C-alpha positions as CSV (number, residue, x, y, z in Angstrom):
1,M,25.3,2.8,-22.8
2,R,21.9,4.4,-23.2
3,T,22.3,8.0,-24.2
4,D,19.3,9.2,-22.3
5,A,21.3,11.9,-20.5
6,A,23.8,12.5,-23.3
7,V,21.9,15.4,-24.8
8,Q,21.4,18.3,-22.4
9,G,19.4,21.5,-22.8
10,A,21.5,24.6,-23.8
11,D,21.1,26.0,-20.3
12,Q,22.3,22.9,-18.6
13,A,25.8,21.6,-18.1
14,P,26.4,18.2,-19.6
15,A,25.8,15.6,-16.9
16,S,25.8,12.2,-18.5
17,R,26.6,8.6,-17.7
18,N,28.9,8.9,-20.8
19,A,29.8,12.5,-20.8
20,P,33.4,12.1,-22.0
21,S,32.5,9.6,-24.7
22,A,32.7,10.3,-28.4
23,K,29.0,10.1,-28.8
24,T,28.5,13.0,-26.3
25,W,29.9,15.7,-28.4
26,P,27.8,15.3,-31.5
27,S,24.8,14.8,-29.3
28,L,25.6,18.0,-27.4
29,L,26.2,19.8,-30.7
30,F,22.8,18.8,-32.0
31,A,21.3,19.9,-28.7
32,L,22.8,23.4,-29.1
33,M,21.6,23.6,-32.6
34,I,18.0,23.0,-31.6
35,A,18.0,24.6,-28.2
36,L,19.2,28.0,-29.2
37,P,16.6,28.6,-31.9
38,A,14.0,27.1,-29.6
39,A,15.0,29.5,-26.8
40,S,15.0,32.5,-29.1
41,G,11.7,31.5,-30.6
42,T,10.2,31.1,-27.1
43,T,11.5,34.6,-26.1
44,A,10.1,36.2,-29.2
45,A,6.8,34.5,-28.7
46,A,6.7,35.6,-25.1
47,A,7.5,39.2,-26.0
48,K,4.9,39.2,-28.7
49,S,2.1,37.9,-26.4
50,A,3.4,40.0,-23.4
51,S,1.5,37.7,-21.1
52,G,2.4,37.5,-17.5
53,P,2.7,34.4,-15.2
54,V,-1.0,34.7,-14.3
55,E,-3.7,35.8,-16.7
56,P,-5.8,37.7,-15.9
57,A,-3.6,39.3,-13.2
58,Q,-6.4,40.7,-11.1
59,G,-10.0,39.9,-9.9
60,G,-12.5,40.6,-7.2
61,T,-12.1,39.7,-3.6
62,E,-15.1,37.4,-3.8
63,G,-12.9,35.0,-5.9
64,G,-14.3,32.8,-8.6
65,T,-12.1,34.2,-11.4
66,A,-10.7,31.6,-13.8
67,V,-7.0,32.3,-14.3
68,V,-4.2,30.6,-16.3
69,V,-1.1,30.1,-14.2
70,Q,2.3,29.4,-15.8
71,T,3.8,26.4,-14.1
72,P,7.6,26.3,-14.3
73,P,9.1,23.1,-13.0
74,S,10.0,23.2,-9.4
75,L,13.1,21.2,-10.3
76,K,14.9,20.8,-13.6
77,F,16.1,17.3,-14.6
78,S,19.5,16.8,-16.3
79,S,19.5,13.0,-16.5
80,I,16.8,10.4,-16.5
81,A,16.5,6.6,-16.6
82,A,13.7,4.0,-16.8
83,A,13.6,0.7,-15.1
84,E,11.1,-2.2,-15.0
85,E,8.6,-0.6,-12.6
86,F,10.3,2.7,-11.5
87,S,12.1,5.7,-12.8
88,V,15.0,7.8,-11.5
89,A,16.4,11.2,-12.5
90,L,19.0,13.8,-11.5
91,D,18.2,17.5,-11.1
92,S,20.4,20.3,-12.2
93,D,22.0,20.4,-8.7
94,G,23.0,16.7,-8.9
95,D,20.4,15.4,-6.5
96,A,18.6,12.2,-7.3
97,W,14.9,11.7,-7.5
98,A,12.9,8.5,-7.9
99,W,9.3,7.3,-8.2
100,G,7.3,4.1,-8.8
101,Q,7.7,0.7,-7.2
102,Y,9.7,0.6,-3.9
103,S,10.9,-3.0,-4.1
104,G,14.2,-3.7,-2.6
105,G,14.9,0.0,-1.8
106,V,15.3,1.0,-5.5
107,L,13.8,4.5,-4.7
108,G,16.7,5.1,-2.4
109,D,14.8,7.1,0.2
110,G,15.2,4.6,3.0
111,T,11.6,3.5,3.0
112,Y,9.4,0.7,1.6
113,Q,6.9,3.2,0.3
114,G,6.1,3.6,-3.4
115,R,6.0,7.1,-4.9
116,L,3.5,8.4,-7.5
117,T,5.5,11.6,-8.1
118,P,9.3,12.3,-7.9
119,A,10.6,11.9,-4.4
120,R,14.1,13.2,-3.4
121,V,16.7,10.6,-2.6
122,P,18.6,11.4,0.6
123,M,22.0,12.5,-0.7
124,P,25.3,11.6,1.0
125,P,26.8,14.8,2.5
126,G,28.9,16.8,0.0
127,V,28.0,14.4,-2.9
128,S,26.6,15.5,-6.2
129,F,25.8,13.1,-9.0
130,T,26.5,13.6,-12.7
131,S,24.8,10.6,-14.3
132,V,22.5,7.8,-13.3
133,A,21.4,4.4,-14.7
134,A,18.8,1.9,-13.6
135,G,18.5,-1.8,-13.8
136,P,15.5,-4.0,-13.0
137,S,16.3,-4.0,-9.3
138,H,19.0,-1.5,-8.5
139,V,20.4,2.0,-9.4
140,I,23.9,3.1,-10.0
141,A,25.0,6.8,-10.1
142,L,28.3,8.5,-10.8
143,D,29.5,11.5,-8.6
144,T,31.6,14.5,-9.5
145,D,34.7,12.7,-8.2
146,G,34.3,9.7,-10.5
147,D,33.1,7.4,-7.8
148,A,30.1,5.0,-8.2
149,W,27.2,4.8,-5.8
150,T,24.5,2.1,-5.8
151,W,21.2,1.4,-4.0
152,G,18.5,-1.3,-4.3
153,N,18.6,-5.0,-4.4
154,A,22.1,-6.6,-4.3
155,Y,21.7,-9.8,-6.3
156,D,25.1,-11.3,-7.0
157,G,26.7,-8.2,-5.5
158,A,25.4,-5.8,-8.1
159,S,25.0,-3.1,-5.5
160,D,26.6,-4.6,-2.4
161,P,29.3,-7.2,-1.9
162,D,27.4,-8.9,0.9
163,N,24.2,-9.2,-1.2
164,N,22.3,-6.9,1.3
165,P,19.8,-4.5,-0.1
166,R,20.9,-0.9,0.1
167,M,18.0,1.5,1.0
168,T,20.0,4.7,0.4
169,P,23.0,5.5,-1.8
170,T,26.1,3.5,-0.8
171,R,29.6,4.1,-2.2
172,V,31.0,1.3,-4.3
173,Q,34.5,-0.1,-3.3
174,M,36.4,1.7,-6.0
175,P,39.6,0.2,-7.5
176,S,42.7,2.0,-6.4
177,G,43.6,4.9,-8.7
178,V,40.5,4.3,-11.0
179,T,38.1,7.0,-11.9
180,F,34.8,6.2,-13.6
181,V,33.3,8.4,-16.3
182,A,30.2,6.5,-17.2
183,V,28.0,3.8,-15.6
184,D,25.2,1.4,-16.6
185,A,23.1,-1.2,-14.9
186,A,21.6,-4.5,-15.9
187,L,20.0,-7.5,-14.2
188,A,22.2,-8.3,-11.1
189,R,25.2,-6.5,-12.6
190,S,26.7,-3.1,-12.8
191,V,29.1,-1.8,-15.5
192,A,31.4,1.2,-15.6
193,L,33.7,2.9,-18.0
194,A,37.0,4.2,-16.6
195,S,38.8,7.4,-17.6
196,D,41.5,5.3,-19.2
197,G,39.0,3.6,-21.6
198,S,38.9,0.3,-19.7
199,V,35.6,-1.4,-18.7
200,W,34.9,-2.6,-15.2
201,A,31.9,-4.7,-14.0
202,W,30.6,-6.6,-10.9
203,G,27.8,-8.9,-10.0
204,A,26.5,-11.9,-12.0
205,N,28.9,-13.5,-14.5
206,A,27.4,-16.9,-15.4
207,S,27.7,-16.1,-19.1
208,G,31.0,-14.3,-18.9
209,Q,29.3,-10.9,-19.1
210,I,31.9,-9.3,-16.9
211,G,34.5,-10.0,-19.6
212,D,37.4,-11.2,-17.3
213,G,37.7,-14.6,-19.0
214,T,35.8,-16.4,-16.2
215,T,32.2,-17.2,-15.2
216,V,32.8,-16.3,-11.5
217,K,30.5,-13.7,-10.0
218,R,32.2,-10.6,-8.7
219,S,31.3,-8.5,-5.7
220,A,33.6,-5.6,-6.5
221,P,34.5,-3.9,-9.7
222,T,36.6,-6.2,-11.9
223,R,38.4,-5.1,-15.0
224,A,37.5,-6.8,-18.4
225,Q,40.4,-8.3,-20.4
226,M,41.1,-5.4,-22.7
227,P,42.2,-6.1,-26.3
228,D,45.6,-4.8,-27.1
229,G,45.7,-1.2,-28.2
230,V,41.9,-0.7,-27.7
231,T,40.3,1.9,-25.5
232,F,36.5,2.1,-25.1
233,T,34.4,5.2,-25.2
234,D,31.0,3.8,-24.4
235,V,29.5,0.7,-22.9
236,G,26.1,-0.9,-22.6
237,A,24.9,-3.7,-20.4
238,G,22.3,-6.3,-21.1
239,A,21.0,-9.0,-18.8
240,S,23.8,-11.4,-19.6
241,R,25.9,-9.6,-22.2
242,T,27.9,-6.4,-22.7
243,V,28.6,-4.3,-25.7
244,A,31.2,-1.6,-26.0
245,L,32.3,1.1,-28.5
246,A,36.0,1.6,-29.2
247,S,37.7,4.9,-29.9
248,D,38.2,3.9,-33.5
249,G,34.4,3.4,-33.9
250,S,34.6,-0.4,-33.9
251,L,32.1,-2.5,-31.8
252,W,33.0,-5.2,-29.3
253,A,30.8,-7.6,-27.2
254,W,31.0,-10.4,-24.7
255,G,28.8,-12.7,-22.7
256,Y,25.8,-14.8,-23.7
257,N,25.4,-14.8,-27.4
258,L,21.7,-15.5,-27.9
259,A,20.7,-14.8,-31.6
260,G,24.1,-13.3,-32.3
261,E,23.9,-10.1,-30.3
262,S,27.7,-10.5,-29.9
263,G,28.2,-10.7,-33.7
264,D,28.1,-14.5,-34.2
265,Y,26.5,-17.6,-32.8
266,I,29.0,-18.8,-30.2
267,D,27.2,-19.7,-27.0
268,R,29.4,-17.7,-24.7
269,V,32.1,-15.1,-25.2
270,L,34.1,-14.6,-22.1
271,T,36.3,-11.6,-23.2
272,P,35.7,-8.6,-25.5
273,T,35.3,-9.8,-29.1
274,R,35.2,-7.5,-32.1
275,L,31.9,-7.5,-34.1
276,Q,31.5,-7.4,-37.9
277,T,30.6,-3.9,-38.8
278,P,29.7,-2.4,-42.2
279,P,32.6,-0.9,-44.1
280,G,32.9,2.9,-44.0
281,V,30.5,3.3,-41.0
282,T,31.7,5.0,-37.8
283,F,29.8,4.5,-34.7
284,V,29.6,7.1,-31.9
285,A,27.2,5.5,-29.4
286,V,26.0,2.0,-28.4
287,D,23.4,0.4,-26.1
288,F,22.1,-3.0,-25.3
289,G,18.5,-4.2,-24.7
290,A,17.1,-7.5,-23.6
291,G,18.1,-9.3,-26.7
292,H,19.3,-6.8,-29.2
293,S,21.9,-4.1,-29.6
294,V,21.7,-0.6,-31.2
295,A,24.4,1.7,-32.3
296,L,24.4,5.4,-33.5
297,T,26.6,6.6,-36.3
298,A,28.3,9.9,-36.8
299,D,25.9,10.8,-39.6
300,G,22.8,10.3,-37.4
301,S,21.8,6.9,-38.7
302,V,21.0,3.9,-36.5
303,W,22.1,0.3,-36.9
304,T,20.8,-2.7,-34.9
305,W,21.4,-6.5,-34.6
306,G,20.1,-9.4,-32.4
307,I,16.6,-10.7,-31.7
308,N,13.9,-9.1,-33.8
309,S,10.7,-10.9,-32.8
310,D,8.9,-7.6,-32.1
311,G,10.4,-5.5,-34.8
312,Q,12.9,-3.9,-32.4
313,L,15.6,-3.8,-35.1
314,G,13.6,-1.3,-37.0
315,D,14.4,-2.7,-40.5
316,G,10.7,-3.4,-41.4
317,T,11.0,-7.1,-40.7
318,T,10.9,-9.5,-37.7
319,N,14.0,-11.4,-38.9
320,S,16.8,-11.6,-36.3
321,R,20.2,-10.3,-37.4
322,S,23.7,-11.4,-36.4
323,A,25.4,-8.3,-37.8
324,P,24.5,-4.6,-37.7
325,T,21.7,-3.7,-40.0
326,A,20.5,-0.2,-40.9
327,V,17.3,1.0,-39.4
328,T,14.7,2.4,-41.8
329,M,15.1,6.0,-41.1
330,P,12.2,8.5,-41.1
331,P,12.5,10.8,-44.1
332,G,14.5,14.0,-43.4
333,R,15.4,12.9,-39.8
334,T,18.8,12.3,-38.2
335,F,19.1,10.9,-34.7
336,T,21.3,12.2,-31.9
337,A,20.7,9.7,-29.1
338,I,19.6,6.1,-28.7
339,S,18.3,3.7,-26.0
340,A,17.4,0.0,-26.2
341,G,15.1,-1.5,-23.7
342,G,13.2,-4.8,-23.5
343,G,11.8,-5.5,-27.0
344,S,11.9,-1.9,-28.3
345,T,14.2,0.9,-29.3
346,I,13.9,4.7,-28.9
347,A,15.9,7.4,-30.5
348,L,16.1,11.2,-30.2
349,A,16.0,13.2,-33.4
350,S,17.9,16.4,-34.1
351,D,14.7,18.5,-33.9
352,G,13.9,17.2,-30.4
353,S,11.3,14.7,-31.4
354,A,11.3,11.1,-30.1
355,W,11.0,8.1,-32.4
356,A,10.5,4.5,-31.4
357,W,9.9,1.0,-32.8
358,G,9.4,-2.6,-31.8
359,E,7.3,-4.0,-29.0
360,N,4.4,-1.7,-27.9
361,R,2.1,-3.8,-25.7
362,N,2.4,-1.2,-23.0
363,G,2.1,1.9,-25.2
364,N,5.8,2.6,-24.6
365,L,6.4,3.8,-28.1
366,G,4.2,6.8,-27.4
367,D,2.4,6.9,-30.8
368,G,-1.1,6.7,-29.2
369,T,-1.5,3.0,-29.9
370,R,-0.4,-0.4,-28.5
371,T,0.5,-1.7,-32.0
372,Q,3.9,-3.3,-32.7
373,R,6.0,-1.2,-35.1
374,P,8.8,-2.6,-37.2
375,T,10.0,0.8,-38.3
376,P,10.3,4.1,-36.4
377,V,7.2,6.0,-35.4
378,Q,7.1,9.4,-33.7
379,A,6.0,9.8,-30.1
380,Q,3.0,12.2,-30.0
381,A,4.5,14.9,-27.7
382,P,2.4,18.0,-27.1
383,S,3.0,20.9,-29.5
384,G,6.0,23.0,-28.5
385,V,7.6,20.3,-26.3
386,I,11.2,19.6,-27.4
387,F,13.0,16.6,-25.9
388,T,16.7,16.7,-25.0
389,A,17.1,13.3,-23.4
390,I,15.4,9.9,-23.6
391,D,15.4,6.4,-22.1
392,N,13.2,3.3,-22.2
393,E,12.6,0.0,-20.7
394,R,10.2,-2.8,-21.3
395,T,7.2,-1.2,-19.7
396,H,7.6,2.6,-20.3
397,S,9.7,5.4,-21.7
398,V,10.9,8.6,-20.1
399,A,12.3,11.9,-21.5
400,I,13.5,15.4,-20.5
401,A,12.2,18.5,-22.2
402,S,14.2,21.6,-23.0
403,D,12.8,23.4,-19.9
404,G,14.0,20.5,-17.7
405,S,10.6,19.0,-17.1
406,G,10.2,15.2,-17.0
407,W,7.9,13.3,-19.3
408,A,6.9,9.6,-19.5
409,W,4.5,7.2,-21.3
410,G,3.6,3.5,-21.3
411,A,2.5,1.3,-18.4
412,N,1.7,2.9,-15.1
413,G,0.7,0.1,-12.8
414,R,3.3,1.1,-10.1
415,G,3.4,4.8,-10.6
416,E,6.5,4.6,-12.8
417,L,5.3,7.5,-15.0
418,G,5.4,9.9,-12.0
419,N,2.2,11.8,-12.9
420,G,0.4,11.1,-9.7
421,E,-1.6,8.1,-11.0
422,K,-1.3,4.5,-10.0
423,G,-2.8,1.4,-11.6
424,G,-4.1,3.8,-14.3
425,G,-3.5,1.4,-17.1
426,F,-1.5,2.9,-19.9
427,R,-0.6,6.3,-21.1
428,L,-0.1,6.0,-24.8
429,V,1.3,9.5,-25.4
430,P,3.8,11.5,-23.3
431,V,2.5,13.0,-20.0
432,R,4.2,15.4,-17.6
433,T,5.8,13.9,-14.5
434,D,5.7,15.8,-11.2
435,P,2.2,17.3,-11.8
436,V,0.8,20.4,-10.1
437,I,-1.2,19.3,-7.0
438,E,-2.1,22.8,-5.6
439,V,-2.2,26.5,-6.5
440,R,-2.2,29.0,-3.7
441,F,-3.1,32.7,-3.9
442,G,-1.5,34.2,-0.8
443,D,-2.6,32.0,2.1
444,E,-5.6,30.7,0.3
445,A,-5.6,27.6,-1.9
446,A,-7.7,27.2,-5.1
447,S,-10.0,24.2,-5.3
448,S,-7.9,21.2,-6.4
449,Q,-11.0,19.8,-8.1
450,E,-11.0,22.8,-10.4
451,L,-7.4,22.6,-11.5
452,R,-7.1,22.0,-15.2
453,P,-3.5,21.4,-16.4
454,A,-2.7,22.3,-20.0
455,I,-1.7,19.3,-22.2
456,D,1.8,20.7,-22.7
457,G,2.3,20.8,-18.9
458,R,3.3,24.5,-19.0
459,S,0.3,26.0,-17.4
460,V,-2.7,25.2,-15.3
461,T,-6.2,26.8,-15.1
462,A,-7.3,27.6,-11.5
463,V,-10.3,29.3,-10.0
464,T,-9.3,32.0,-7.5
465,P,-10.5,31.6,-3.9
466,P,-11.9,34.5,-1.9
467,N,-9.3,36.8,-0.3
468,V,-8.7,40.3,1.0
469,A,-7.9,43.1,-1.3
470,G,-4.3,43.6,-2.4
471,P,-1.5,41.8,-4.3
472,V,-0.5,38.3,-3.4
473,D,2.1,35.7,-4.4
474,V,1.0,32.7,-6.4
475,E,2.5,29.4,-5.4
476,V,2.6,26.4,-7.7
477,V,2.8,23.3,-5.6
478,R,4.2,20.0,-6.9
479,G,5.1,16.7,-5.2
480,S,8.8,17.7,-5.5
481,G,8.4,21.3,-4.2
482,T,6.9,24.7,-4.6
483,A,7.6,27.4,-7.2
484,T,6.6,30.9,-6.2
485,L,5.4,33.6,-8.7
486,P,6.0,36.8,-6.7
487,V,3.2,39.4,-6.5
488,A,1.6,37.7,-9.5
489,Y,-2.1,38.4,-8.8
490,T,-4.0,41.3,-7.2
491,Y,-7.4,41.1,-5.5
492,T,-9.5,44.2,-6.0
493,A,-12.2,45.4,-3.7
494,T,-15.7,44.6,-5.1
495,T,-18.1,47.6,-5.2
496,D,-21.6,47.5,-6.5
497,P,-22.3,49.9,-9.4
498,V,-24.6,52.9,-8.6
499,R,-28.2,51.9,-9.5
500,P,-31.2,54.3,-9.5
501,E,-33.8,54.0,-6.8
502,P,-37.2,52.6,-7.8
503,T,-40.1,54.8,-8.7
504,A,-43.8,53.8,-8.6
505,I,-46.2,55.7,-10.8
506,D,-49.6,54.0,-10.7
507,L,-51.5,50.9,-9.9
508,T,-54.6,49.2,-11.1
509,P,-57.2,48.3,-9.9
510,N,-57.0,50.7,-6.9
511,T,-59.8,49.0,-4.9
512,G,-60.5,45.6,-3.7
513,P,-62.2,43.6,-0.9
514,E,-60.7,43.6,2.6
515,L,-60.4,39.8,2.3
516,G,-57.5,40.4,-0.2
517,G,-56.6,38.1,-3.1
518,T,-56.9,40.8,-5.8
519,T,-54.1,40.9,-8.4
520,V,-52.8,44.5,-8.7
521,T,-50.4,45.8,-11.4
522,I,-48.0,48.6,-10.4
523,T,-46.2,50.6,-13.1
524,G,-43.0,52.6,-12.6
525,T,-39.2,52.4,-13.1
526,D,-36.4,50.1,-11.7
527,L,-38.9,47.7,-10.2
528,A,-37.1,44.6,-11.5
529,N,-35.6,43.6,-8.1
530,A,-38.5,44.3,-5.9
531,D,-38.1,42.5,-2.6
532,S,-41.5,43.4,-1.0
533,V,-44.7,45.3,-1.7
534,S,-46.7,46.4,1.4
535,F,-50.3,47.5,1.6
536,G,-50.4,49.5,4.7
537,D,-48.9,47.2,7.3
538,A,-49.6,44.0,5.4
539,A,-47.3,42.4,2.9
540,G,-48.5,41.4,-0.6
541,T,-47.7,38.1,-2.1
542,D,-46.8,36.6,-5.5
543,I,-44.6,39.5,-6.5
544,T,-43.7,39.2,-10.2
545,P,-41.7,42.1,-11.8
546,T,-41.0,42.4,-15.5
547,T,-37.4,42.0,-16.6
548,D,-37.2,45.7,-17.8
549,G,-38.4,46.9,-14.3
550,T,-41.3,48.9,-15.7
551,S,-44.1,47.1,-13.9
552,L,-44.9,44.3,-11.5
553,T,-47.9,42.3,-10.3
554,V,-48.7,41.5,-6.7
555,R,-51.6,39.8,-4.9
556,T,-53.2,41.9,-2.1
557,P,-53.2,40.7,1.5
558,A,-56.2,40.7,3.8
559,H,-56.6,44.2,5.5
560,P,-59.3,46.2,7.3
561,A,-61.4,48.4,5.0
562,G,-60.0,51.8,4.1
563,P,-57.3,53.5,2.0
564,V,-53.7,52.5,2.5
565,D,-50.2,53.5,1.3
566,V,-48.5,51.0,-1.1
567,T,-44.8,50.7,-0.5
568,I,-42.4,49.0,-3.0
569,T,-38.9,48.0,-1.7
570,T,-35.9,47.0,-3.9
571,P,-32.2,46.5,-2.9
572,H,-31.6,50.1,-4.1
573,G,-34.4,52.0,-2.4
574,T,-38.1,52.4,-1.6
575,T,-40.9,54.1,-3.3
576,V,-44.4,54.9,-1.9
577,L,-47.8,55.5,-3.5
578,P,-49.8,57.4,-0.8
579,A,-53.3,56.2,-0.2
580,A,-53.2,54.5,-3.5
581,Y,-55.3,51.4,-2.7
582,T,-58.6,51.1,-0.9
583,F,-59.8,48.0,0.8
584,T,-63.6,47.8,0.7
585,A,-65.8,46.4,3.4
586,T,-67.5,43.2,2.5
587,P,-71.3,43.3,3.4
588,D,-72.8,40.6,5.6
589,P,-74.7,38.0,3.6
590,V,-78.6,38.0,3.9
591,V,-79.7,34.8,5.6
592,P,-83.4,33.8,4.7
593,E,-85.7,32.6,7.5
594,P,-86.2,28.8,7.6
595,V,-89.5,27.5,6.0
596,V,-91.2,24.8,8.1
597,P,-93.4,22.6,5.8
598,E,-97.0,21.7,7.0
599,P,-97.5,18.1,8.2
600,T,-98.9,15.7,5.7
601,A,-101.3,12.9,6.6
602,P,-99.9,9.5,5.6
603,E,-101.5,7.7,2.8
604,P,-103.7,4.8,3.9
605,I,-102.2,1.4,3.4
606,A,-104.5,-0.9,1.4
607,P,-105.1,-4.2,3.3
608,E,-103.9,-7.3,1.5
609,P,-106.8,-9.5,0.2
610,V,-107.7,-12.4,2.5
611,I,-108.4,-15.6,0.7
612,P,-110.7,-17.7,2.8
613,E,-109.4,-21.2,3.5
614,T,-111.6,-24.0,2.3
615,V,-111.8,-26.7,4.9
616,I,-112.4,-30.1,3.6
617,P,-113.2,-32.9,6.0
618,E,-110.7,-35.6,6.0
619,S,-111.0,-39.3,6.7
620,V,-108.4,-41.9,7.1
621,A,-108.4,-44.9,4.8
622,P,-108.3,-47.9,7.0
623,E,-105.9,-49.8,4.7
624,T,-103.0,-47.3,4.5
625,G,-103.6,-44.7,7.2
626,T,-103.4,-42.0,4.6
627,P,-105.7,-39.1,5.2
628,T,-108.5,-39.0,2.6
629,R,-111.5,-37.0,1.8
630,T,-114.8,-38.3,0.2
631,T,-116.2,-36.8,-2.9
632,P,-120.0,-36.1,-3.0
633,G,-120.2,-39.3,-4.9
634,G,-118.6,-41.2,-2.2
635,D,-115.2,-41.7,-3.9
636,P,-112.2,-41.3,-1.6
637,V,-109.5,-38.7,-2.5
638,S,-106.1,-38.6,-0.9
639,A,-105.4,-35.5,1.3
640,P,-102.1,-33.6,1.0
641,S,-99.1,-35.5,2.2
642,S,-97.9,-34.7,5.6
643,R,-94.5,-34.2,4.0
644,L,-95.8,-30.9,2.6
645,V,-97.5,-29.5,5.7
646,A,-96.7,-31.5,8.8
647,A,-99.0,-31.1,11.7
648,G,-97.8,-28.4,14.1
649,A,-94.9,-27.4,11.8
650,S,-94.1,-23.8,10.7
651,P,-93.5,-24.0,6.9
652,S,-91.4,-21.5,5.0
653,P,-93.3,-18.8,3.1
654,A,-92.6,-20.5,-0.2
655,L,-93.8,-23.8,1.1
656,A,-96.9,-22.2,2.6
657,V,-97.8,-20.6,-0.7
658,A,-97.3,-23.9,-2.6
659,S,-99.4,-25.8,0.0
660,G,-102.2,-23.2,-0.3
661,L,-102.2,-23.4,-4.1
662,L,-102.3,-27.2,-3.9
663,I,-105.2,-27.1,-1.5
664,L,-107.1,-24.6,-3.7
665,G,-106.5,-26.8,-6.7
666,L,-107.8,-29.8,-4.9
667,A,-110.9,-27.9,-3.8
668,L,-111.6,-26.8,-7.4
669,T,-111.1,-30.3,-8.6
670,A,-113.5,-31.6,-6.0
671,T,-116.1,-29.0,-6.9
672,S,-115.8,-29.9,-10.6
673,L,-116.2,-33.6,-9.8
674,R,-119.2,-32.8,-7.6
675,G,-120.8,-30.9,-10.5
676,R,-120.3,-33.7,-12.9
677,W,-121.6,-36.2,-10.5
678,M,-124.8,-34.2,-9.9
679,R,-125.4,-33.8,-13.7
680,R,-124.9,-37.5,-14.1
681,S,-127.5,-38.1,-11.4
682,C,-129.9,-35.8,-13.1
683,D,-129.4,-37.5,-16.4
684,N,-130.2,-40.9,-14.9
685,D,-133.1,-39.7,-12.8
686,P,-136.4,-40.7,-14.5
687,V,-138.9,-38.0,-15.2
């Protein structure tokens, strides 16, 4: 049986699934040994610091003061258990609380709604639970009368003989005259230890895990075939096997025998069979995981056997064992409680620290990593947190601290850590369950976005909201309820300190144009917070005081000409410089008469030279029809082609110029030929 609830805080009555068992008493003794010094140390520390529940304990009515608020748990857990995707716990009043996945009614609150923080399970009238255990799909609890109650899925009758899911706690059909003292839950099966040392079970039995010599499933508690003269003091349930501890310290097992968890390699063991145990070793507690077993000895050492693929046996190897093998113990440590879940094992040390080993894919070892560990490593709990109870499952681990607060670490895909998160991946170190969700000062709530919980979960930093003057209660609100700190904070009326009025002494320059825009420097005292500077009835602009308040600069406004008072106003008073500044009139500008220039005669425009056109008579050659002209000698010369200047056409300017040049060239050529012809005539003319 997992001893998650076997170790209680000193201020809590033992309320365990296995309270009467032999392992309870050494566990409780260890708890007393650590709890009393811890309690006295806490008291001494508190007396030394003399700090109150809220620090500082007062602040202004305007709010905005950062205060540290002590956050006592609104409920104190006495027993806790981890399942595949949810967790369940009992408070000091015996009421059940659950959180995480709702599948099949495992949260017991009558709904199909998941819970991210602990939610109270509706309790049967007059019933108080003393211990609780959780399987993958159902929960079993033991009440003060020794009766068992179950809720959740009812596979093979584990929680209901008719296989109907139970959404709220339902009483098990108890055997006549039988009182249970401890309970445990496994896949589709429930197991209980009776006050006479017999073991009872119901649900699945395909592997003989009920121990009655058959493989017939049972819908009501059925007694295992007890060995002659043997009484059991503890029992642990696995998926298809059971392990028990006898009063003489011997170990017994039955059911499916994968990898020798029952002590040898027989396929199925249908009745309790004694295991081979090391000589001289006395066991006081036992538990069963998915494929391995773990046992605690009277001297605080731990022994394991079974499957070891993830190092869950803690002997430094991954070799499976068919007989109990000693775990490699941390130096100077002794263990007081144990729990086997999935492929890992967790143990509680005598100093309140938690140690774990084996499979760590979900961070369920709590050492800040997701690395498999073949030997024990310490869970990294916040400083000052002392654990008194532990439990684990494949996905996550849970614990109770000495102040009754709940802690958890590992996977959180379904809210099984109870810290208000869902689908948040993994928490590789312990976190507080049932977080603070609001802090109220009287009737006013602090901003939830500014709440900063301490890593140890014992306090939260909040920023006070505005409120009226006077003392107020401070309320710490969690999902499970509200804790009130009476008259823990006082709002004080806010008064402004007395500040001297401003004094103006001088200003420069003291004159300027009525159009304004002149920068003036005013000297004096307490001018730092000047709101306005007036020149007569007009306000200055760009007021810039110095930080020490001894001067300021200001730009003058537009104002009619003449002397004016200068008034400086601050939040603490007004100061005036009488007739200290004079606006001067601005003379009208002299406008010169316009000068009209005398008219100027336009310059004459030179006429373009006219080139006379030489007209040359044309004749038409009879053979071709081409216009020709006749030289003085009688030689015909072709006239310009009609393609250049067509008759009646209007040539372009460029074409006209070209035609004119051509005509001029032809004329010059004709003149030259005429001269040559006349000279030739003279040379031939006889004298």
